[in-house]
C-alpha beads as a LAMMPS data file, in Angstrom:
LAMMPS data file: protein, C-alpha beads

140 atoms
139 bonds

1 atom types
1 bond types

-500.0 500.0 xlo xhi
-500.0 500.0 ylo yhi
-500.0 500.0 zlo zhi

Masses

1 110.0

Atoms # bond

1 1 1 0.000 0.000 0.000
2 1 1 1.163 3.469 -0.762
3 1 1 -0.293 5.051 2.349
4 1 1 -2.451 7.460 0.324
5 1 1 -6.157 7.486 -0.287
6 1 1 -5.655 7.749 -4.044
7 1 1 -7.446 4.955 -5.909
8 1 1 -5.378 2.748 -8.173
9 1 1 -5.914 2.560 -11.900
10 1 1 -8.134 5.620 -12.251
11 1 1 -10.872 4.244 -10.017
12 1 1 -13.579 6.690 -8.912
13 1 1 -15.989 6.788 -6.010
14 1 1 -19.703 6.274 -6.487
15 1 1 -20.537 9.981 -6.217
16 1 1 -18.134 10.829 -9.032
17 1 1 -19.360 7.893 -11.085
18 1 1 -22.975 9.043 -10.736
19 1 1 -21.988 12.561 -11.750
20 1 1 -20.204 11.275 -14.860
21 1 1 -23.040 8.938 -15.826
22 1 1 -25.730 11.580 -15.363
23 1 1 -23.799 14.055 -17.515
24 1 1 -24.394 11.702 -20.450
25 1 1 -28.147 12.152 -20.673
26 1 1 -31.034 14.326 -19.495
27 1 1 -32.854 12.965 -16.452
28 1 1 -36.594 13.541 -16.042
29 1 1 -38.705 14.653 -13.115
30 1 1 -41.841 12.890 -11.897
31 1 1 -44.391 15.056 -13.736
32 1 1 -42.498 14.857 -17.039
33 1 1 -42.234 11.071 -16.678
34 1 1 -45.952 10.841 -15.901
35 1 1 -46.862 12.892 -18.988
36 1 1 -44.502 10.960 -21.236
37 1 1 -45.980 7.650 -20.100
38 1 1 -49.556 8.953 -20.293
39 1 1 -49.115 10.074 -23.895
40 1 1 -47.224 6.971 -24.988
41 1 1 -43.933 8.850 -25.301
42 1 1 -42.035 6.677 -22.834
43 1 1 -42.001 3.277 -21.226
44 1 1 -41.668 3.438 -17.441
45 1 1 -39.580 0.586 -16.050
46 1 1 -39.608 -0.088 -12.305
47 1 1 -36.429 -1.863 -11.178
48 1 1 -37.145 -1.777 -7.420
49 1 1 -36.907 -5.075 -5.630
50 1 1 -40.059 -6.881 -4.548
51 1 1 -40.028 -5.813 -0.881
52 1 1 -40.093 -2.134 -1.869
53 1 1 -42.876 -2.674 -4.386
54 1 1 -44.899 -4.563 -1.776
55 1 1 -44.289 -1.891 0.858
56 1 1 -44.837 1.234 -1.258
57 1 1 -46.954 0.145 -4.203
58 1 1 -46.615 0.402 -7.952
59 1 1 -46.887 2.954 -10.709
60 1 1 -49.803 1.863 -12.853
61 1 1 -48.607 0.958 -16.321
62 1 1 -44.939 0.722 -15.370
63 1 1 -43.200 -2.416 -16.494
64 1 1 -41.617 -4.235 -13.539
65 1 1 -38.211 -5.639 -14.435
66 1 1 -35.813 -6.727 -11.723
67 1 1 -32.511 -4.875 -12.016
68 1 1 -30.531 -8.053 -12.627
69 1 1 -32.675 -8.811 -15.716
70 1 1 -32.950 -5.309 -17.166
71 1 1 -30.468 -5.533 -20.029
72 1 1 -31.705 -8.960 -21.133
73 1 1 -35.344 -7.841 -21.117
74 1 1 -34.882 -4.499 -22.889
75 1 1 -32.290 -5.381 -25.542
76 1 1 -34.293 -5.191 -28.801
77 1 1 -31.977 -7.788 -30.351
78 1 1 -31.927 -10.101 -27.341
79 1 1 -33.447 -13.545 -27.266
80 1 1 -34.966 -12.838 -23.822
81 1 1 -36.430 -9.441 -24.647
82 1 1 -39.888 -8.362 -23.598
83 1 1 -42.471 -7.520 -26.282
84 1 1 -42.191 -3.837 -25.294
85 1 1 -38.491 -3.797 -26.286
86 1 1 -39.246 -2.955 -29.888
87 1 1 -36.376 -0.704 -30.916
88 1 1 -33.157 1.001 -29.864
89 1 1 -35.111 4.247 -30.275
90 1 1 -37.480 3.322 -27.432
91 1 1 -37.639 5.994 -24.739
92 1 1 -37.237 4.225 -21.409
93 1 1 -37.517 5.917 -18.008
94 1 1 -35.901 3.698 -15.388
95 1 1 -37.281 4.022 -11.856
96 1 1 -35.629 2.810 -8.674
97 1 1 -36.482 3.781 -5.123
98 1 1 -34.611 7.093 -4.823
99 1 1 -32.952 7.725 -8.195
100 1 1 -29.463 6.307 -7.713
101 1 1 -29.467 2.731 -9.032
102 1 1 -31.664 3.882 -11.909
103 1 1 -28.920 6.240 -13.115
104 1 1 -26.469 3.362 -13.399
105 1 1 -29.150 1.218 -15.061
106 1 1 -29.938 3.927 -17.634
107 1 1 -26.242 4.215 -18.461
108 1 1 -26.096 0.464 -18.985
109 1 1 -29.036 0.696 -21.401
110 1 1 -27.161 3.406 -23.293
111 1 1 -24.295 0.936 -23.738
112 1 1 -26.785 -1.450 -25.362
113 1 1 -27.740 1.270 -27.833
114 1 1 -30.940 2.450 -26.130
115 1 1 -29.842 6.054 -26.625
116 1 1 -33.079 7.575 -25.288
117 1 1 -32.935 5.768 -21.938
118 1 1 -33.063 7.996 -18.886
119 1 1 -34.061 7.786 -15.250
120 1 1 -36.425 9.441 -12.821
121 1 1 -34.874 12.075 -10.577
122 1 1 -35.648 11.035 -6.997
123 1 1 -37.069 7.691 -8.101
124 1 1 -40.339 6.223 -6.878
125 1 1 -40.209 8.280 -3.698
126 1 1 -40.214 11.524 -5.730
127 1 1 -43.098 10.200 -7.851
128 1 1 -45.140 9.504 -4.731
129 1 1 -44.168 12.830 -3.083
130 1 1 -45.387 14.632 -6.222
131 1 1 -48.837 13.131 -5.615
132 1 1 -48.784 11.048 -8.778
133 1 1 -50.862 7.855 -8.930
134 1 1 -49.652 4.823 -7.013
135 1 1 -51.513 1.536 -6.708
136 1 1 -51.052 -1.172 -4.079
137 1 1 -48.915 -4.121 -5.120
138 1 1 -50.867 -7.337 -5.509
139 1 1 -50.460 -9.796 -2.626
140 1 1 -47.415 -12.041 -2.998

Bonds

1 1 1 2
2 1 2 3
3 1 3 4
4 1 4 5
5 1 5 6
6 1 6 7
7 1 7 8
8 1 8 9
9 1 9 10
10 1 10 11
11 1 11 12
12 1 12 13
13 1 13 14
14 1 14 15
15 1 15 16
16 1 16 17
17 1 17 18
18 1 18 19
19 1 19 20
20 1 20 21
21 1 21 22
22 1 22 23
23 1 23 24
24 1 24 25
25 1 25 26
26 1 26 27
27 1 27 28
28 1 28 29
29 1 29 30
30 1 30 31
31 1 31 32
32 1 32 33
33 1 33 34
34 1 34 35
35 1 35 36
36 1 36 37
37 1 37 38
38 1 38 39
39 1 39 40
40 1 40 41
41 1 41 42
42 1 42 43
43 1 43 44
44 1 44 45
45 1 45 46
46 1 46 47
47 1 47 48
48 1 48 49
49 1 49 50
50 1 50 51
51 1 51 52
52 1 52 53
53 1 53 54
54 1 54 55
55 1 55 56
56 1 56 57
57 1 57 58
58 1 58 59
59 1 59 60
60 1 60 61
61 1 61 62
62 1 62 63
63 1 63 64
64 1 64 65
65 1 65 66
66 1 66 67
67 1 67 68
68 1 68 69
69 1 69 70
70 1 70 71
71 1 71 72
72 1 72 73
73 1 73 74
74 1 74 75
75 1 75 76
76 1 76 77
77 1 77 78
78 1 78 79
79 1 79 80
80 1 80 81
81 1 81 82
82 1 82 83
83 1 83 84
84 1 84 85
85 1 85 86
86 1 86 87
87 1 87 88
88 1 88 89
89 1 89 90
90 1 90 91
91 1 91 92
92 1 92 93
93 1 93 94
94 1 94 95
95 1 95 96
96 1 96 97
97 1 97 98
98 1 98 99
99 1 99 100
100 1 100 101
101 1 101 102
102 1 102 103
103 1 103 104
104 1 104 105
105 1 105 106
106 1 106 107
107 1 107 108
108 1 108 109
109 1 109 110
110 1 110 111
111 1 111 112
112 1 112 113
113 1 113 114
114 1 114 115
115 1 115 116
116 1 116 117
117 1 117 118
118 1 118 119
119 1 119 120
120 1 120 121
121 1 121 122
122 1 122 123
123 1 123 124
124 1 124 125
125 1 125 126
126 1 126 127
127 1 127 128
128 1 128 129
129 1 129 130
130 1 130 131
131 1 131 132
132 1 132 133
133 1 133 134
134 1 134 135
135 1 135 136
136 1 136 137
137 1 137 138
138 1 138 139
139 1 139 140
């Protein structure tokens, strides 16, 4: 060890990584995401894990895709894609609980060629705080 706090090999901390990732696309707020979904201009994708969906509810019409399956389900050329994954031009708004994991997920979708992928600033919690519709999750 060198005795310094400098990361090896150009490594960055998570805060810097988020800043870099978010500089690569325009994030959307809750009301803009709601309008885009309502008018058919975007596909909302909820990547929260089951316990959070059960506790807090769901956004009606949002596609639930576990984070660990996201790239396989949304790759338009993938053999495991969902029917909604029709094109690399699809506008996807990724939603996590508070808007952190969704930023990294949106960046990953960009790497797959989904150049219009973005995420929801503040995540599900911001959606709910804005008074936008939430429905209870069905019983497990």
